[in-house]
C-alpha positions in Angstrom: 0.2 -0.2 0.0 1.4 3.1 -0.9 2.4 6.1 1.5 -1.0 7.6 0.9 -3.0 5.2 2.7 -5.4 4.0 -0.3 -5.3 0.9 -2.0 -3.5 0.8 -5.3 -6.2 1.0 -8.0 -4.4 0.4 -11.4 -1.1 -0.6 -12.7 1.0 -3.9 -12.2 -0.3 -3.8 -8.3 -4.1 -3.6 -8.8 -6.3 -4.8 -5.8 -8.0 -6.9 -8.2 -4.9 -8.6 -9.7 -1.8 -8.5 -7.2 -0.7 -11.7 -6.6 3.0 -10.6 -5.3 5.7 -8.6 -6.0 7.2 -9.2 -9.4 5.2 -12.5 -9.9 1.8 -13.2 -11.5 1.8 -16.7 -10.8 -0.5 -16.4 -8.0 -2.5 -13.2 -9.1 -6.5 -13.9 -8.6 -9.6 -12.2 -9.4 -10.7 -10.9 -6.5 -14.0 -13.1 -5.4 -12.7 -16.2 -7.5 -11.7 -19.7 -6.0 -8.4 -20.8 -6.9 -7.8 -24.6 -7.9 -6.9 -26.7 -4.7 -3.3 -27.9 -4.4 -2.2 -31.3 -3.3 -1.0 -30.2 0.2 -4.8 -28.3 0.3 -6.4 -31.8 -0.5 -4.3 -33.5 2.3 -5.2 -30.9 4.6 -9.0 -31.5 4.4 -9.0 -34.0 7.7 -6.9 -31.6 9.5 -8.8 -29.0 12.2 -9.4 -25.9 10.9 -8.2 -23.0 13.3 -12.3 -22.2 13.1 -13.2 -25.7 14.2 -14.9 -28.4 11.9 -17.9 -30.7 11.5 -16.7 -33.2 13.6 -17.0 -30.8 16.8 -20.2 -31.3 19.1 -23.3 -29.3 18.3 -24.0 -26.1 20.4 -25.7 -26.6 23.5 -28.8 -24.5 23.4 -30.3 -26.2 26.4 -27.9 -23.4 28.6 -29.8 -21.0 30.6 -29.6 -17.3 29.0 -27.4 -14.8 30.9 -29.0 -12.3 32.6 -31.7 -10.1 30.6 -30.5 -6.6 30.5 -32.8 -4.9 28.1 -35.1 -2.3 29.4 -37.9 -4.2 27.9 -37.1 -7.5 29.8 -35.9 -5.4 33.0 -39.5 -3.8 33.1 -41.3 -6.8 32.9 -39.1 -8.2 35.7 -40.3 -5.5 37.7 -43.8 -5.3 36.7 -43.8 -8.9 37.8 -42.6 -8.4 41.2 -44.8 -5.9 41.7 -47.7 -7.4 40.9 -46.4 -10.3 43.4 -46.5 -7.6 46.3 -50.1 -6.4 45.6 -51.6 -10.0 45.1 -49.9 -10.9 49.0 -51.7 -7.3 50.0 -54.6 -8.3 48.7 -54.8 -11.4 50.1 -53.6 -9.9 53.5 -56.4 -7.9 53.8 -59.0 -10.9 53.2 -59.7 -10.8 49.1 -60.0 -14.0 47.5 -57.7 -13.7 43.9 -59.4 -15.2 41.0 -56.5 -14.6 38.9 -56.4 -12.4 35.5 -59.4 -12.0 33.4 -59.8 -11.1 29.8 -63.0 -9.0 28.7 -63.3 -9.7 25.1 -66.3 -7.1 24.6 -64.1 -4.6 25.4 -60.6 -5.8 24.5 -59.1 -5.2 28.1 -57.5 -7.8 30.3 -57.5 -7.1 33.8 -54.3 -8.1 36.1 -56.4 -9.4 39.0 -60.2 -10.2 39.6 -60.5 -10.3 43.2 -63.7 -11.2 45.8 -63.5 -8.5 48.6 -64.2 -10.1 52.4 -67.9 -8.6 51.9 -68.3 -10.7 48.8 -68.4 -7.5 45.9 -65.9 -8.7 42.6 -63.5 -5.7 42.1 -61.1 -5.5 39.3 -57.3 -4.4 39.6 -54.9 -3.0 37.4 -51.2 -3.1 38.8 -49.1 -0.2 37.9 -45.9 0.1 39.2 -42.0 -0.5 39.4 -39.0 0.6 41.3 -36.7 1.9 39.0 -36.6 4.2 36.3 -37.2 7.9 36.4 -41.0 7.6 35.4 -41.9 4.9 37.5 -45.8 3.8 37.8 -48.2 6.2 36.9 -45.6 9.0 36.6 -45.0 7.6 33.3 -47.9 9.8 30.6 -48.1 6.6 28.8 -48.8 4.1 31.5 -51.8 6.7 32.8 -53.2 7.0 29.7 -53.8 3.0 29.2 -55.3 2.7 32.1 -57.3 5.5 31.8 -58.4 4.0 28.6 -58.8 0.9 30.2 -61.1 2.3 32.9 -63.3 4.3 29.9 -63.7 0.7 28.3 -65.1 -1.1 31.3 -67.7 1.6 31.9 -69.4 1.2 28.5 -70.3 -2.6 30.3 -73.7 -3.0 31.2 -72.6 -3.9 34.8 -69.2 -3.3 35.4 -66.9 -4.4 38.4 -65.3 -1.4 40.4 -62.0 -0.7 38.6 -59.2 -0.4 41.1 -55.8 0.9 40.0 -52.8 0.3 42.4 -49.7 2.0 41.6 -46.3 2.2 43.1 -45.8 5.9 42.3 -48.6 8.4 41.6 -48.3 11.5 39.5 -47.3 14.5 41.2 -47.5 17.6 38.8 -47.9 18.6 35.3 -50.3 16.8 32.7 -49.9 13.6 34.7 -51.6 15.0 37.9 -54.1 16.8 35.4 -54.9 13.8 33.7 -55.7 11.6 37.2 -57.5 14.0 38.2 -59.9 14.0 35.0 -59.9 10.5 35.0 -61.0 10.4 38.5 -63.6 13.2 38.0 -65.2 10.9 34.8 -65.2 7.9 37.1 -62.7 5.9 35.1 -61.4 4.4 38.2 -63.3 3.5 41.2 -60.2 4.7 43.2 -56.3 5.0 42.4 -54.3 3.5 45.3 -50.6 3.7 46.2 -49.2 0.5 47.3 -46.7 1.9 49.7 -49.1 4.2 51.4 -50.8 2.9 54.1 -53.9 5.3 54.2 -54.4 4.9 50.4 -54.2 0.9 51.0 -56.8 1.2 54.2 -59.0 2.4 51.7 -59.5 -1.3 50.5 -61.4 -2.6 53.0 -63.9 -0.4 52.4 -64.9 -2.9 49.2 
């Protein structure tokens, strides 16, 4: 390569024809396959530095490494939060029935539960412990909960729809959206899991 640092593209040292200094015996065109020599044929059985067909197949049964993506982390945190919510409801005497899909409006309820008084309540879990906007502080998460609540109100006899969250919006657009949704009765209640005064309201059901 010349001092200019560029590949030679012409003359006797063209990139496409150069096969060695002063010799064209080894000259090949880029992309062509040279004819194998006797030594090459004898080396077929030798082990390639990259492995060979005799090597064992890749073990795909090994456990994958820890999830590192944002989506995977959010999923793990969501499941952990849901377990905390289920524990609280069970401790307060609710009978948990599990998830329920309401195909009439296309909404999936995180937990359908029966209160100690015998009333069915639909719970939505929105929580996490990491991130700059956890819980309902993330506006798209809040909008999804509001949309679900509005859709459920279109049913003939919907159960109370209660959102349990790790964090409530404190100010700005999120707080305004939550106030409006409560006034429109999209939610029967919004409860912060880590606020004892808020969780005490669950006894009212």
